[in-house]
C-alpha positions as CSV (number, residue, x, y, z in Angstrom):
1,M,-158.7,-124.1,96.8
2,E,-160.0,-122.5,93.6
3,Y,-163.3,-120.7,93.3
4,T,-164.9,-117.7,91.6
5,V,-166.2,-114.4,92.9
6,D,-167.8,-112.0,90.5
7,N,-166.2,-113.7,87.5
8,I,-162.8,-113.5,89.1
9,K,-160.9,-116.8,89.4
10,I,-159.5,-117.1,92.9
11,D,-156.7,-119.5,93.8
12,L,-156.1,-119.6,97.6
13,Q,-153.2,-121.7,98.9
14,T,-152.5,-122.1,102.6
15,V,-149.3,-123.6,103.8
16,G,-149.4,-125.6,107.1
17,F,-153.1,-125.0,107.9
18,S,-156.6,-125.2,106.4
19,E,-158.7,-122.3,105.3
20,T,-161.7,-121.5,107.5
21,P,-164.9,-119.8,106.5
22,E,-163.8,-116.7,108.3
23,L,-160.5,-116.6,106.3
24,L,-162.4,-117.0,103.0
25,N,-164.6,-114.1,104.1
26,Q,-161.6,-111.9,104.8
27,V,-160.0,-112.8,101.4
28,E,-163.3,-112.0,99.6
29,N,-163.8,-108.7,101.5
30,E,-160.2,-107.5,100.7
31,L,-160.6,-108.5,97.0
32,R,-163.9,-106.6,96.8
33,R,-162.1,-103.6,98.4
34,V,-159.5,-103.7,95.6
35,M,-162.2,-104.2,93.0
36,R,-163.5,-100.7,93.7
37,F,-160.3,-99.3,92.3
38,R,-159.8,-101.7,89.4
39,Q,-162.6,-103.2,87.4
40,D,-160.5,-105.3,84.9
41,I,-159.3,-108.0,87.4
42,V,-159.6,-111.5,85.9
43,A,-157.8,-113.6,88.6
44,A,-156.4,-113.3,92.1
45,D,-153.9,-115.8,93.6
46,F,-153.3,-115.8,97.4
47,Y,-150.5,-117.6,99.1
48,L,-150.8,-117.6,102.9
49,R,-148.1,-118.8,105.2
50,E,-147.1,-118.6,108.8
51,E,-143.4,-117.9,109.0
52,G,-141.1,-118.0,112.0
53,R,-142.1,-118.1,115.7
54,N,-142.7,-114.5,116.3
55,P,-146.5,-114.4,117.1
56,T,-146.7,-110.6,116.5
57,N,-145.8,-110.6,112.8
58,N,-145.7,-114.1,111.5
59,K,-148.6,-114.1,108.9
60,T,-147.3,-113.6,105.4
61,V,-149.7,-113.0,102.4
62,R,-148.4,-113.0,98.9
63,W,-151.0,-111.8,96.4
64,R,-150.9,-111.8,92.6
65,L,-153.6,-109.9,90.8
66,G,-154.3,-111.0,87.2
67,I,-155.1,-108.0,85.0
68,P,-154.7,-107.4,81.3
69,G,-151.0,-106.7,80.6
70,N,-148.5,-107.3,83.4
71,D,-149.9,-108.9,86.6
72,L,-149.4,-107.1,89.8
73,F,-147.8,-108.7,92.9
74,A,-147.6,-107.6,96.5
75,E,-146.5,-109.2,99.8
76,G,-148.0,-108.2,103.1
77,V,-147.1,-109.1,106.7
78,G,-149.1,-108.8,109.9
79,P,-150.1,-110.3,113.2
80,S,-153.3,-111.6,111.7
81,W,-154.5,-112.7,108.2
82,A,-156.7,-109.6,108.0
83,A,-153.8,-107.3,108.7
84,G,-151.6,-109.2,106.1
85,L,-154.3,-109.0,103.5
86,R,-154.8,-105.3,104.1
87,D,-151.1,-104.6,103.9
88,A,-150.9,-106.5,100.6
89,S,-154.0,-104.8,99.2
90,D,-152.7,-101.4,100.1
91,K,-149.4,-102.1,98.2
92,L,-151.4,-103.4,95.2
93,R,-153.5,-100.2,95.1
94,R,-150.4,-98.0,95.1
95,Q,-149.3,-99.9,92.0
96,F,-152.5,-98.9,90.2
97,V,-151.4,-95.3,89.9
98,D,-147.8,-96.1,88.9
């Protein structure tokens, strides 16, 4: 699914399930959180997948952030999509200062 938020092209891919309005809201909220630290974002690609049978940590989020120069990438894992998104966004923010 592709759409735009604040002139940022978002590509959201879900593997094995369909996105819900709640999930789209979580993705947008986490993107807006990252946008507070970086204003030159042009694209954000999200790849969400449930891996394994462990229900406590089976949500994997891979997030590529398109910025001028080299793109940033982070992978987050958690018991929920919100936790996986937060883990990945924290890793992306740490790359901003490096």
